[in-house]
C-alpha positions as CSV (number, residue, x, y, z in Angstrom):
1,M,-29.4,-29.7,-243.8
2,R,-31.1,-30.3,-240.5
3,N,-34.8,-30.0,-240.2
4,T,-36.5,-29.0,-237.1
5,L,-40.2,-29.7,-236.3
6,T,-42.2,-27.0,-234.5
7,G,-45.2,-28.0,-232.4
8,D,-47.5,-27.5,-235.4
9,D,-45.2,-29.5,-237.7
10,R,-45.1,-32.4,-235.3
11,V,-48.9,-32.5,-235.2
12,L,-48.9,-32.5,-239.0
13,L,-46.3,-35.4,-239.0
14,D,-48.5,-37.4,-236.6
15,R,-51.6,-36.8,-238.8
16,Y,-49.7,-37.7,-242.0
17,I,-48.5,-41.0,-240.5
18,E,-52.0,-41.7,-239.2
19,S,-53.5,-40.9,-242.6
20,V,-51.2,-43.3,-244.3
21,L,-51.8,-46.0,-241.8
22,L,-55.6,-45.5,-241.9
23,R,-55.6,-45.8,-245.7
24,F,-53.7,-49.0,-245.3
25,S,-56.1,-50.4,-242.7
26,D,-59.0,-49.4,-244.9
27,N,-57.5,-51.2,-247.9
28,R,-57.2,-47.9,-249.9
29,Y,-53.4,-48.4,-249.9
30,N,-51.8,-51.8,-250.2
31,L,-48.6,-52.5,-248.2
32,G,-46.4,-51.4,-251.1
33,E,-48.3,-48.1,-251.6
34,A,-48.1,-47.3,-247.9
35,T,-44.5,-48.1,-247.7
36,Q,-43.8,-46.1,-250.8
37,E,-45.7,-43.0,-249.5
38,L,-43.8,-43.1,-246.1
39,A,-40.5,-43.6,-247.8
40,E,-41.1,-40.6,-250.1
41,A,-41.7,-38.4,-247.2
42,F,-38.4,-39.5,-245.5
43,V,-36.5,-39.0,-248.8
44,R,-37.9,-35.5,-249.2
45,V,-36.9,-34.6,-245.6
46,A,-33.4,-36.1,-246.0
47,A,-32.9,-34.4,-249.3
48,G,-33.7,-31.1,-247.7
49,E,-36.6,-30.5,-250.1
50,P,-38.5,-27.3,-249.2
51,D,-41.9,-28.9,-250.0
52,W,-41.8,-31.8,-247.5
53,L,-44.3,-30.2,-245.2
54,A,-46.5,-29.3,-248.1
55,H,-46.5,-32.9,-249.3
56,M,-47.6,-34.2,-246.0
57,R,-50.2,-31.6,-245.6
58,G,-51.5,-32.6,-249.1
59,V,-51.8,-36.3,-248.1
60,V,-53.6,-35.3,-244.9
61,E,-56.0,-32.9,-246.6
62,A,-56.8,-35.4,-249.4
63,G,-58.6,-37.4,-246.7
64,D,-61.1,-39.9,-248.2
65,D,-60.2,-38.7,-251.8
66,A,-56.9,-40.6,-251.5
């Protein structure tokens, strides 16, 4: 299954990556947690899971609660 990112999806992807990296830089995620989070997103996309955008949105919307 091939996934195509729309303009809004691409913005979400950028925000998701920024969120994970900011949590790492703020010491809320250690290197292992940040790597695991990013890897999970890639696995969801590669597996064709329909909730991969919802997962990324959830991480972004969690904000400081993560």
